[in-house]
C-alpha positions, 0 to 999 in steps of 0.5 A: 701225060703220054698222048698215046695212053690207051685211055684216050680212046674213051668216048668223050662226054658233054663238055659242060660236065665238071672234072673230078677233084683229082683231075683238077688237082693234076690240072688236066681234063678228065673224060668228063670234059672230053678234051684231054686224057684222064688222070692216072688216079681215076683211070677215066672211069670216074668211079667214087674213090676214097681220095676225093671229097667231090660228088659221087656218081653211083653205078648202074644197078646191074653193074652194082649187083655184079660188083657186089657179087664179085667182091663177096666171092673174093671175100669168101676166097680170102677167108678160105685162104686165111684159114689154110694159112692159119692151119700152117701157122702162117700169118693172115693175108692183108685185108682186102683193099676192095672192101673200102672201095665197096663201102664207098660204092654202096654209099654212092647214092648219098652224094655231097657237094664239093667241099662239104665234109658234113652232109647234115646239120650237126645240131640235129644230131646233138640237140635233144628233140624231146627236152620236155621229157628229161631223165630225172627230176629237175626240181632237186638241187642234189641231182648229178652234175651231168643232169645240170649240164643237160638242163643248160645245154639240152645236149642229147648225149647227156640225157640218161634214157631211163627204162624205155616204155612200150610207147617209146619203142613204137619207133622200132617198128620200122627198124626191120627195114634196115636189117640184114634180111631186108638188105638181102644179106641172107634170105627170109627162109634161112632166117626163119629156119635159124630163128625157129631152131633157136626158139625151139631149143637153144634159147632154153639153155639161156633161161628162155631169155627170148621166149616171148617171141613167136617168130622171125617177124616179131624179132625183126620189129623189136631190134635188128641187133637182137635178130642178128645175134640170134641168127649168128648164134644158131648158125654157129651151132648148125652144121649146115650153116657155116656160110650163114654164120660167116654172113651173120657174124660179120653183120653182127660185128657191124651192128655192135660197132654202130651200137657203140655210138647209138643215141638210142638203146632198147631193152631188146638191143641189150637182150641181143647183146646178152645172147651174144655174150653167152655164146660168141666166145671170141667177142664176149669180153668186149661186148659184155662191157659194152652191154653193161655200160648201156644197161646202166645208161638205161638204169636197169640197175634201178628196176629191182625195187620197182619190180618187187613192188609190182610183183607183190600185188600180182596173183599169177605170172600170166596176169602181170600188167605190161609195166611189171612185165617190163620191169621183170624183164629188166631185172632178168637182163641185169642178172644175166649181165652180172652172171656173164661178167662173173663168168668172164672174170673167172675164165680170164682171171681178170677183175669184175666190172659189175659191183654187187648192187642192191638187186644182186645182194637182195636176190632172196627178196626177189625170189620170195615174190617171183618163183618162176622156173626161169627166175629160179635158174637165174638166181641159182647162178647169182647165188653161186657166183657170189660165193666164187666172187668171195673166193677171188676177193679172199685169195686174190687173182695173183696166180703166183702167190702161194696160199698160206696153210693157215687159210686152209679153214677158209678153203674148207668153208667155201667148199662147204658153202658150195655143197650147201648151194647144190643141196638147196638149188637141186631141191628147187630145180624143176624139169623143163618140158623141152630140155628135160632134166638139164636144169638140174644137171647144169646145177650139178656141173656148176657144183663140180666146176666150183669145187675144182676152182676153189680146191685148185688154189692149193697148187698156186705157186707150187714148184716141181721139186717135192723136196725143196718145195713140197705140197703141205700136208694140210693141203693134200686132201684139198688137192685130191678134192680138186683132182676128183672134181675135175674127173667128175666134171668129165664123167658127167659131161660124157655120160649124162644124156641130157648134157651130151644132147645139149653139148653143141648148144650150151654157153661157152662157159661150160665148154671152157670149164670142161676144157680146163678140167681136162687140162688140169688133170694133164698138167697135174699128172705131168708136173705134180706127179711126185707131189700127189699120186695120180694114175696116168691110165685114169687120166687118159681114160677120162679125157679120151671120151671128151675129145671124141665128144668134141670132135663128133658134135654136129656144129660148124667148124667155127664152134669152140667144141671143135677147137677144144677137141683138136687142142686136147688131142694134141695135148693128150698125145704129148702126154702119152709120149712122155710116159714110159715106152710100153705104157705110151704105146698101149695108151696111144693104141687104145685112144686111137681105137676109141676115138675112131669108134666113137667119133661118128656117134653124136649121142651117147646114153650109156656110160663110156670107158671112163666109167670103169676108172672111178675108183682110180680117183676115189680117195675115200674122203666122201667129198660128195657127201654134202651133209644136211640141207640147211637154209641157204644164203646166211653164210654168203660173204658180202663182197666188193670189187677186187682188182689186181693186175692180170697175170699173162698166160704162157704156153700153147698147143705146140709147146706142152708147158705150163706155169705151175702157179696157174690154177685158174683157167685161161685160154692159153692153159686149157688146150685152146692155144689155137684160138 
């Protein structure tokens, strides 16, 4: 080492101090010994680094706070630059190397001795501390094999937790000490603001899943995962909370990673994962599968019969004992996980994870003992998704496989079941004291989503050439039903005041299906114009208000609605340019004027421009006449898990191309290629 190195000027410390591992490796004395220049690896500062296994030396608190602030600012700048690069279709910058060092510095207070790779006794983590309370009866010889292994080894990871009781959750009272508020990631005032907003409005769009909580403090005591999920979701939907969203989102991902290997799971943790699954579109697929696995570990699937038995002997919901309340909560969360799993399978065109167990199949039994508005709303979704699951199992998920004309009666039968479904559940739906008539409007919207999904099967595998590959005459009425359903989705979205008011707060499944309806109309008008007549002006007039609604909604820039608005705008411009010159110029001018006039408006209570084009799609077939109301549930097909290989999506925003065989939604095919 060069004797003239400037690091020689660092004042020496006590000669009794031990040299760091890296200096020992290079056989030189570091600044701790004071005899020779420090090695190049530690630069004389002796900061904790990722290369050594020796002792760590924490920074003074003032320097640590300054370093944390600097690195947080650097991370914000790094994220901003990546956003700019993403707008220009450039790859992201490499990850910050300083974050790895920061994690070491923040953990520096926990020192380990030289050569120690495991700071704690591994047996304290592996061995069950409460072997006297196994999850299953040990007296039977027919128990699962893993239970026998648990009885022999008492390994903690082998014991199924079962449904936790209130007494089991007393340990969670101190968990709030380690959440993002206690660690000063966000302050209490901001957290209270977001939690109160969520409980006051947003939670009611997910059936009031967190309605038992009165405020932030109760939620913090219940589960850090729950409170972080609520903060993240509400910050996403608040235009003034972008910075809070970034902080909460990063914290939530960290908690989910820790939850993956956590030995303890509570019902409140699963509640938090449910909330995230329905609103955080970019990670919902990953965390839904995790939530389902951990819910099975808690044996939520076994709570159905116990809940039904408990409800039979109760007089009123407010008089339920604690055990029955917990069982009802467990059944609701199990149903919500089923709903989320089915939604994601539809959106991504992938196989389902959850099977239809006893509780799913026997939902009518549950409804006979529990007819609360919350449970009616949840069970309406379960019933509809059973129909759509049967559709998937009947026709498969191979989007390139043509549907034979002899299966036309099956398509008609499914459409009839969907019509019966909407009649039945609209009769049971009740207005909500906070979100008004939204529950009924959501049923109507799901009815139109489902008709679009079922009827669009007739376009599977269909080519562009109407001569060589014509659309069969038997499928012409169903093709018109699909077109009318797509337009009806858009009309209801932009014209109904309850849905417009809820647009920023509804789960991402709604946004995705609305985007799919827009994309379906554009692609049908572009690719299948010679197969079936569709008016270009009606398509433009239906999609333009949706673009305006998405771009004008009050929420953060990370919200899915803004991405949909920008993506649809690009697709609509491409479509307009493909029209004859005179038509394209006139349509482009009308769209530009409308968007400029409507974008500042956040609420609309009167019909927009799309209301005057209803007849353009009216085929006179009376597709919305659903017939007489009948007892529901008799014709729902039983189903089993149907798995086929996922067909990858093609196309993007930049290239307006579409695989004509694709009839189900995918992110690449609904104007969301920017995601």
